[in-house]
N, C-alpha and C positions, 0 to 999 in steps of 0.2 A: 608693745610686745604683749602676749598673750599665752600661757603658760598652764598647763592642767597638771596636777599630782594627784595620783587617786592609790598611790601605794600606803596601806595603813600603816606601815612603820614608821613612813614620813609623816604620816597626817595626825596619827595620835602618840607618836613618841616623840620624834625627833624635833617637829614644828613645835610643840610646848614647851621642849627644852631648850630650842634655840630662841624663841619668844623671851626666855628668861636671860639667856645668855647675853642678848643685844642689848638688855638694859644696863650693862656692866660698862659697854663700852661708851666714852664720853661722845657728846654728839657733835663736837669739831674732827671726829676722826672720820675720813672719808672711805666710802665703801671700797672703792678702787683700792687703797692701801690696805685693807683686810683681804682683800680676795689675792693681791699680790702676796702678802704675809704665807696666805695657806699655799700658795702655788710653790714658795721659797722653800718651804717646810718638806713639800714632798722632794723637790729636787735635793735637799740634803741628805734624806734619808734615801736616795737614791747612790749619792757620793759615798754615805758611811757605809754601805753594804758594797759598794764597788772597790773599798779599802779593804773590807775585812773578809769580802768574798770575790774576788776580782772573775773567778772562772766559774763559778757555781758550783765548786768541788765542796765547801766548806763546810756542807753538811752531810755528807757522805761519810760512810764508814771507812776508818783508818785516816782521815784526814781531821784538822786543826778547825775543830767548830769556831762561830761566831759565839763571843762572851755572852752571856745572858743578860747583862746590862745593856748591851748594844738591842736586843729584842724589846727590852721593855721601853726603852727610849725612842725606837722607831715605832711601837705600837701606841704611844702617846702622843708621837707627833703627827702619826698618821689620822688618828681621831682628833687632834685638835686642827689639822689643814682640813679635813671634811666637816667640824662645826664651823671653821671661817668661810667656808665655801658655802656653806648653808644661811651665815648670819648674815653677809654682804647685802643680800638683797633686801632684808629686813631693816638694816642699817640706812641703806638709801631711800626705801619709803618713810622709815622714821625720823630722817632729817630731810624729807622733801627734796631730795637730791637724786631721784632717777634720773638716768640718761642713758641715750644711744650707746655712747661710750662705754658706760657701765656694764651695758649686756654683753657687747663684744668684748670686753676686758674679762668677764666672768668665763662666759662660754669657750673663748679662744685658749684662756689659760686652760679650762678644762679639759679643751682636745690634746693639749700639750702633756698634761698631766696623765693621759692613759698610761704610755710607755713607762715613764718613773713610776706607776701605782704597780703596773705588773711583773715590771722587772724585778723591783725590790721583792716582791712577794715570792718569785722565783727562786729566793735563796733560803725559804724554808724548808723547800725538799730537794732543790739544787738538781745536780744531774748524778749520772751514776747508776748502780743498781737498783740503789733503794729510791732513786730520785725520778726525776722526769726528762725526756732527750730534750735538747736545744733546737731539735725542729718541731717537734711536738708543742714546747713554749711559743715559737713562733707562731704556730697555728694557732694557740691560745689567743696570742697578741692580736691575730686580726678578727679573730673573734668577735674580741672587747672592742676593738676600729671599728668594726661594721656595726656593731651595736650603738656605739657612740652616733656615727654618723647617720643611721637610721633615724634616729630623732630629728636629727637636723634636716634630713631628705622630708620627712613629715613637713616640718615646719615650711620648707620650702614649698611646698604643694597646698598645705590646707592652712596656712598662715599662724597654727598653732602649735606649740612646742610641747608634745605631749613627753612629762619625766618619764623615764624607764625605772621600772621598780628595782632591776638587778643593780643600781648603784647604790642606793642606801641599804640593801640587803648584803652587799659584798665588802661596803666601806665597814660596818659595825662588825661585820665576822672576821674580815681579816685582823682589825684591831685587838680584837680578842683574843685570835689565833698567834698573833705576835704576843702577846703577854704569856699566855698560853706556854708557849715554847718557852720563853724564859725559865717558867716553873719547871716542867716537865722534861727538856732538854730535846735535842732535834730528833735522838733517838727512839721517842716516843712513836714520832711519825712511821717508823721503820714497820711496824706490828701492823697485823691485818685488822681493818674497821670492819668488816662483818664478812667470817669466813675466809677466802682467799682476796677480799676486795680491800687493796691498799688504800691509805689515805691521799698517797697522789691519785689514785685513781677516783676517788673522791672528788678530788680538786680539780680535776679533768672533766669529771662528767657534772659537777654544778656549775662551771663557766660555759659549757656548751647548750648545758641543757636549761640553763638560765635563757640564754638567747634565742634556743632553737624553740623552747616551749613557752616563753612568756614573750620578750623583748619583741621577737617578729612576728607573731601572730596577733599582737596587740599594734605593732606597727601597721600591718596590712589591715586589720579591724578598722582603725582610724581614719585609713586613707579611703577605704572604700565607704565607708560613713559619709566621708566628705564627698565622695562621687555620687553617691545616693542623693544626697544633698544639695548637689549642683553650686557647691561652694569651693571648690578646687580651683587654683589660681592659675593651671597650666593644661590646656586641652589636649594638646598632641602629647603622645608618647615618647616621641623623642625629647621633648622639653620636659616631659616628668621625669625620666629616667637620668637627664643629663646629669645631675649631682654626684651619679655612682660612676661617670667615664673615667675619672682621674684617681680615684682611688682603687679601682680595678686595674687600671696601667700598671698603678703602683703596685700594687699586687702582684700582677703578672712580671714586670720587671725585676722585682726583688726576689720573686721565688726562681724565676731564671737564673740569676746571680748564682742563687745558693746549689742549683740543680748543675749548672754548668763550673762551677769555680774548680781551678787546678789546685789550689791551695785548702780547699775546705772552709771555706772563709766564714761558715756559720759556726762549725766547731773551735778554730783557731780564735776568734774575734766575735762571740756573741751578743756581748753587751754592747759594742760599738754598733753593730749591725742592728739591733733592735733600736737601738737611739737613732739611728740614719734613719731608718723607715719612720718611726714614730713621729720624727720631726717634720718630715715631708709630708706627712698624713696631717700634721697640726696646721700647717700652712694652708693645705687645700681645705681644710675644714673652715679655718679663718675665712678663708676668700669666701665660701658658701654663707658662711655668718652674715658677711658684709653684704652679699644680696639678697639675703632676707631682710635685713634691717631695709635697705635701699629700693626694693621691688625693681631688682635689676636681674638681668639673664645671668645663668651660672656661667662659669668661665669654661669654657670645653676642654682646653688641655691647661694644666698646671706647668708652668715652663722650667720649674725646679725637675719636672722628669726629664728633661732633654738632658743635663749632664750625667743622669743616672742610667738614660738610656744608652749613654756612649760608653760608659763604662761597662754596662752589660755586652755591648757590640766588641769591646776588645777583651772580654773574659772569654766569650765565643770563638774569639780568633784566637786562643790558645796563648791568652797573655801569660807573661812569666809569673809563677807563682810568687817569686817576692816582691814584684811590682804590687802585686793583689792588693796586701792590706794598707800600702802608701796609698792608693786610690781610694780606699775605703775611709781612711781619714781625712784626706784632702776632699772627699766627696761629704764628708759628715760635717766639715768645717764651713765650707760653701753653702751647704743647705741651712745649717744655723746661724750663719750671718744674713743670708737672706731672709730667713723667715724673723730674725730679729728685727733687721732693716725693714722689712716690710709692716711688722706691728709698730715699731714708732713713727711710721711716715702715717700709717691710718688713724693715731692716737693723735698727733698732730694736726691731721686735717680735721679732726673731730673737734679738737678742742680749738682752733681756730671757728670754725664754723657755728658752734654753738657757744663760743665766747666763754668757755669755762676750765678752769684749773684741773689736771687729772687726777692728783694726788691732793687736793683740799678743796672744802667745803666753801672758802672765801669767795664771792663774786668780784672777779679781777676789776680793779678801777680804771682800766684803759686795755687797750688790744694791743700794746706794747707788754703789759703785763702778761697776757697769755704767752707772745712772742718768748717770752724771758722765762716762761714755764715749761715750755716745751722739750719735750724729751731730746738728748742729743747722744749721738755715739761717742 
């Protein structure tokens, strides 16, 4: 596992902070348990906002706003989750327990965290006259997903994971914004930031600008640097670009569904639609990470896109508007179960192969103990 982190915020602020925090954890605490805990905090934030702001209208004028203490809780938990994501690897090196399973667990859950993080942030501005439309948020979600998979595309081709600058900056900034929202109220974000430039516009510009001006240029630079040094792992353009095929198809299918939807599915069920797209993306990314780790060829087509394609076909054939939400719920359940099943299978196989316990630092006394420790549905 090779990773390069050149972000000044990460190098000079967060890493020293994490080096201090990791000393608090007992040496018997498994790194994978730290990783899982951070992920579950983000899921909790997502569900908490789903309860207080189910339709993303809570921050709009004239609607009942999210209580201030909720913003404080979400801000603290977001920063704690970010901290746990930063110290899990340090705990692994500290306890001499670094494994391929830890790499997959860390980055695999990170890929799923993208949708929880972005959708939770959306509630700060919400939709309406002072907010961001659900389609704009859908576009911003894809900008974040693209930025994430770009880093793993680099690793697939160069063998080195170049950590994106935008991640650390966004996590710290958003954690602070949550707390500020609790103090000043969502009404403060209605006012112009500069001249007629609203805070919602700043939010949009920061996400797109970070991806276009920082993440993408740095990724291309790292790729062409490896090309010049003749260290690329794949020689053909087809093999090089293969990791983008399934994400691009996911984008085409989900966007087509939105455009052809007879019931305007994104307007009526935005949170579930975001979740469905984010979970399918996470499965695609996890399979790419496994290919990186095992030096195997990237899967051309993710099979989870097949049921999505069938649903989109039905929508195109003028499916009944009453059936469309039902299909979205069913598809979300299918994709979730398939993704969780895939994760459990991979964790169990790695645990058996390396004879390790996924959530414990104890060495198994026998193969039977490894079998007993496996994750079961």
